[in-house]
FIDO-344181 format. One line per field, with one value per atom (N, C-alpha, C, CB): residue number from 0; residue in three letters; x negated, y, z negated. Coordinates in pm, whole numbers, plus 32768, in hexadecimal, padded with zeros to 4 digits. Atoms other than C-alpha are relative to their C-alpha. Glycine has a CB too. Layout:
num: NUM, ...
residu: ALA, ...
u: X, ...
v: Y, ...
w: Z, ...
//
This chain:
num: 0, 0, 0, 0, 1, 1, 1, 1, 2, 2, 2, 2, 3, 3, 3, 3, 4, 4, 4, 4, 5, 5, 5, 5, 6, 6, 6, 6, 7, 7, 7, 7, 8, 8, 8, 8, 9, 9, 9, 9, 10, 10, 10, 10, 11, 11, 11, 11, 12, 12, 12, 12, 13, 13, 13, 13, 14, 14, 14, 14, 15, 15, 15, 15, 16, 16, 16, 16, 17, 17, 17, 17, 18, 18, 18, 18, 19, 19, 19, 19, 20, 20, 20, 20, 21, 21, 21, 21, 22, 22, 22, 22, 23, 23, 23, 23, 24, 24, 24, 24, 25, 25, 25, 25, 26, 26, 26, 26, 27, 27, 27, 27, 28, 28, 28, 28, 29, 29, 29, 29, 30, 30, 30, 30, 31, 31, 31, 31, 32, 32, 32, 32, 33, 33, 33, 33, 34, 34, 34, 34, 35, 35, 35, 35, 36, 36, 36, 36, 37, 37, 37, 37, 38, 38, 38, 38, 39, 39, 39, 39, 40, 40, 40, 40, 41, 41, 41, 41, 42, 42, 42, 42, 43, 43, 43, 43, 44, 44, 44, 44, 45, 45, 45, 45, 46, 46, 46, 46, 47, 47, 47, 47, 48, 48, 48, 48, 49, 49, 49, 49, 50, 50, 50, 50, 51, 51, 51, 51, 52, 52, 52, 52, 53, 53, 53, 53, 54, 54, 54, 54, 55, 55, 55, 55
residu: MET, MET, MET, MET, ILE, ILE, ILE, ILE, GLN, GLN, GLN, GLN, THR, THR, THR, THR, PRO, PRO, PRO, PRO, ALA, ALA, ALA, ALA, LEU, LEU, LEU, LEU, ASN, ASN, ASN, ASN, CYS, CYS, CYS, CYS, LYS, LYS, LYS, LYS, LYS, LYS, LYS, LYS, VAL, VAL, VAL, VAL, LEU, LEU, LEU, LEU, VAL, VAL, VAL, VAL, VAL, VAL, VAL, VAL, ASP, ASP, ASP, ASP, ASP, ASP, ASP, ASP, GLU, GLU, GLU, GLU, GLN, GLN, GLN, GLN, PRO, PRO, PRO, PRO, ILE, ILE, ILE, ILE, CYS, CYS, CYS, CYS, ASP, ASP, ASP, ASP, MET, MET, MET, MET, LEU, LEU, LEU, LEU, ARG, ARG, ARG, ARG, LEU, LEU, LEU, LEU, SER, SER, SER, SER, LEU, LEU, LEU, LEU, ASP, ASP, ASP, ASP, ARG, ARG, ARG, ARG, CYS, CYS, CYS, CYS, GLY, GLY, GLY, GLY, TYR, TYR, TYR, TYR, THR, THR, THR, THR, VAL, VAL, VAL, VAL, PHE, PHE, PHE, PHE, THR, THR, THR, THR, ALA, ALA, ALA, ALA, ASN, ASN, ASN, ASN, GLY, GLY, GLY, GLY, ALA, ALA, ALA, ALA, GLU, GLU, GLU, GLU, ASP, ASP, ASP, ASP, ALA, ALA, ALA, ALA, LEU, LEU, LEU, LEU, ALA, ALA, ALA, ALA, ILE, ILE, ILE, ILE, MET, MET, MET, MET, GLY, GLY, GLY, GLY, SER, SER, SER, SER, GLN, GLN, GLN, GLN, ARG, ARG, ARG, ARG, CYS, CYS, CYS, CYS, PRO, PRO, PRO, PRO, VAL, VAL, VAL, VAL
u: 8055, 77E8, 803F, 7F72, 7FC7, 7868, 7F92, 8044, 8060, 77B3, 802C, 7FF3, 7FE0, 77A0, 7FF1, 7FA7, 8007, 77E0, 7F8D, 8081, 8066, 76E0, 8037, 7FD5, 7FD6, 76E8, 802A, 7F91, 7FD5, 778D, 8098, 7FCA, 7F70, 78EC, 8056, 8028, 7FAB, 7973, 805D, 7FA9, 7FA0, 7AA5, 8081, 801E, 7F82, 7BE1, 8060, 7FEC, 7F97, 7D25, 8062, 8049, 7FA2, 7DF4, 807A, 7FBE, 7F84, 7F5F, 805D, 8045, 7FA2, 803C, 8038, 7FBB, 7FC3, 812E, 7FE0, 8095, 8029, 809E, 7F6A, 8023, 808B, 7F5C, 7FA3, 7FFA, 805B, 7ECE, 7FD4, 8044, 8024, 7ED6, 7F99, 807C, 8061, 7E22, 7F78, 8031, 807D, 7D1E, 7FB6, 801C, 803E, 7CDF, 7FC2, 8068, 8033, 7CB9, 7F8A, 806D, 806F, 7BD8, 7F80, 8021, 8075, 7AEB, 7FC8, 8025, 802D, 7ADE, 7FBF, 8075, 8036, 7AA8, 7F82, 806A, 8077, 79AF, 7F86, 8017, 806C, 78DC, 7FCD, 802D, 8027, 78D6, 7FC2, 807A, 8044, 7846, 8059, 7FA4, 7FA5, 797B, 8015, 8086, 7FD0, 79DB, 8098, 7FD4, 7F73, 7B39, 804E, 8013, 7FA4, 7C51, 8082, 8017, 7F80, 7D97, 806B, 7FF7, 7F8D, 7EED, 8078, 801C, 7F8A, 8032, 807B, 801F, 7F90, 810C, 7FD4, 806F, 801E, 8121, 7FCF, 807B, 8027, 8104, 7F6D, 805C, 808C, 7FBF, 7FA3, 7FF0, 8052, 7F3A, 7FE6, 8043, 8011, 7F75, 7FA3, 8088, 8059, 7EC8, 7F6E, 8028, 8087, 7D97, 7FCC, 7FFE, 802A, 7D8A, 7FDD, 806D, 8018, 7D9B, 7F84, 8074, 8074, 7C7C, 7F7B, 8010, 807B, 7B7E, 7FCD, 801A, 803E, 7A88, 7FFB, 7F72, 8004, 7A5F, 808A, 7F90, 7F7F, 7B8F, 8007, 8018, 7FE8, 7C21, 8051, 804A
v: 805C, 14A0, 7FE1, 803B, 802A, 13D9, 7FFF, 7F73, 7FFF, 141B, 7F9B, 808D, 805F, 130E, 8043, 7F82, 7FC3, 136D, 7FC9, 7FEB, 8030, 1350, 7F86, 806F, 807B, 120C, 801A, 7F99, 7FE2, 12A7, 7FFF, 8088, 8014, 121D, 803B, 803C, 7FD6, 126F, 7F8D, 8029, 806D, 1193, 8032, 7FC0, 7FE2, 118B, 7F8D, 8019, 8064, 10D6, 800F, 800F, 8002, 107A, 7FB0, 7FC3, 8044, 1024, 7FFB, 804A, 8012, 0F94, 7F73, 8018, 8085, 0E72, 7FA9, 800E, 804E, 0E04, 7FE3, 804C, 8028, 0D40, 8027, 7F6C, 7FD8, 0D83, 8092, 7FE7, 7F73, 0EF9, 800F, 8056, 7FFE, 0EC6, 7FCD, 7FAC, 803A, 0DEE, 805F, 7F7C, 7FA4, 0EE9, 8077, 8030, 7F8D, 100C, 7FD9, 803E, 802F, 0F3E, 7FF8, 7F75, 800C, 0EF1, 8089, 7FB2, 7F7B, 105A, 804C, 8051, 7FB6, 10F0, 7FBF, 800A, 8048, 0FE4, 8025, 7F66, 7FD9, 103C, 808D, 7FF6, 7F77, 11A4, 8007, 805D, 8004, 1136, 8004, 806E, 7FFE, 1132, 7F74, 803D, 807A, 1025, 8006, 7FF2, 7FFB, 0FC9, 7F93, 7FF0, 805B, 0F2B, 8006, 8024, 8001, 0EBF, 7FC8, 7FAE, 802F, 0E8B, 7FFA, 805C, 8011, 0E14, 8048, 7F6D, 7FB7, 0EEC, 804F, 7FA1, 7FA6, 0FDE, 7FB5, 8051, 804C, 0ED7, 7FD4, 7F84, 8028, 0E4D, 8079, 7FB7, 7F87, 0FAD, 8034, 806D, 7FD1, 1012, 7FA4, 8009, 805F, 0ED6, 8019, 7F6F, 7FE5, 0F20, 8082, 8007, 7F7F, 108A, 7FF7, 8068, 8011, 1021, 7FB1, 7FC0, 8055, 0F2D, 803F, 7F7F, 7FBF, 1027, 8068, 8041, 7F9C, 10F7, 8088, 7FD4, 7F82, 11FE, 8017, 7FFD, 7FE6, 12AC, 7FC2, 8097, 803C, 1202, 8064, 7F76
w: 804A, 5FEA, 7F7A, 7FEE, 807F, 5EC3, 7F97, 800B, 806C, 5D7F, 7F97, 7FC3, 8069, 5C77, 7F79, 800A, 8083, 5B0F, 7FAE, 7FB6, 805D, 59FA, 7FB6, 7F9D, 8043, 5936, 7F70, 8005, 8088, 5804, 7FF6, 7FD3, 8015, 57E4, 806E, 7F7D, 7F8F, 593D, 8020, 807E, 7FF2, 592F, 8040, 7F77, 7FBE, 59FF, 7FE7, 8099, 8011, 59B9, 8073, 7F75, 7F90, 5AEB, 7FD5, 8082, 8028, 5AA2, 8079, 7F86, 7F92, 5BB1, 7FF7, 808A, 8008, 5BC5, 8079, 7FF3, 7F8B, 5D14, 7FF7, 8085, 8016, 5CE2, 8074, 7FEB, 7F93, 5E41, 7FF8, 8087, 800E, 5DFC, 7F91, 7FE2, 806E, 5CAF, 8030, 7F89, 7FCF, 5D5B, 805D, 8047, 7FA2, 5E72, 7FB7, 8067, 804A, 5D82, 7FA8, 7FAB, 8053, 5C9D, 8055, 7FC2, 7FA8, 5DBE, 8025, 807F, 7FD7, 5E33, 7F8D, 8036, 8072, 5CDB, 7FC7, 7F93, 802F, 5C76, 8056, 8005, 7FA6, 5DA6, 7FE4, 8090, 8024, 5D2A, 7F75, 8006, 8080, 5BDE, 7F85, 7FF9, 8072, 5B04, 7FC7, 8029, 803D, 5A0D, 8010, 7F68, 7FDD, 5A7E, 7FB6, 8098, 8040, 59B8, 8050, 7F69, 7FBA, 5A58, 7FA4, 8083, 804C, 59C1, 805D, 7F85, 7FAC, 5A58, 7FC7, 8010, 803A, 5978, 7F87, 7FDA, 8070, 5857, 7F85, 7FDD, 8077, 5747, 8009, 7FEE, 7FEB, 57D8, 7FFB, 8086, 7FFE, 5810, 7F73, 8055, 8089, 56A6, 7FB1, 7FBB, 8044, 562B, 8029, 8021, 7FD0, 5704, 7FC5, 809A, 8036, 5694, 7F6B, 8016, 808E, 5528, 7FE0, 7FC3, 801A, 554D, 8027, 804A, 7FCF, 55DA, 7F9E, 8087, 8058, 5510, 8044, 7FD8, 7FB4, 561F, 803F, 806F, 7FC0, 56B3, 808B, 8009, 7F7C, 57E2, 8052, 7FF5
//
């Protein structure tokens, strides 16, 4: 059974250079109640991490 996290900053950052993989993981994690961010590389990932108040 998949448990969904509480709504208190449960965020995940998916980093992959292949967009279909990012999309698949986003859908799966979103269904589990996570807020999901995707990045196509390290530069994008660092920008996303820097823009969030809660840890990603």
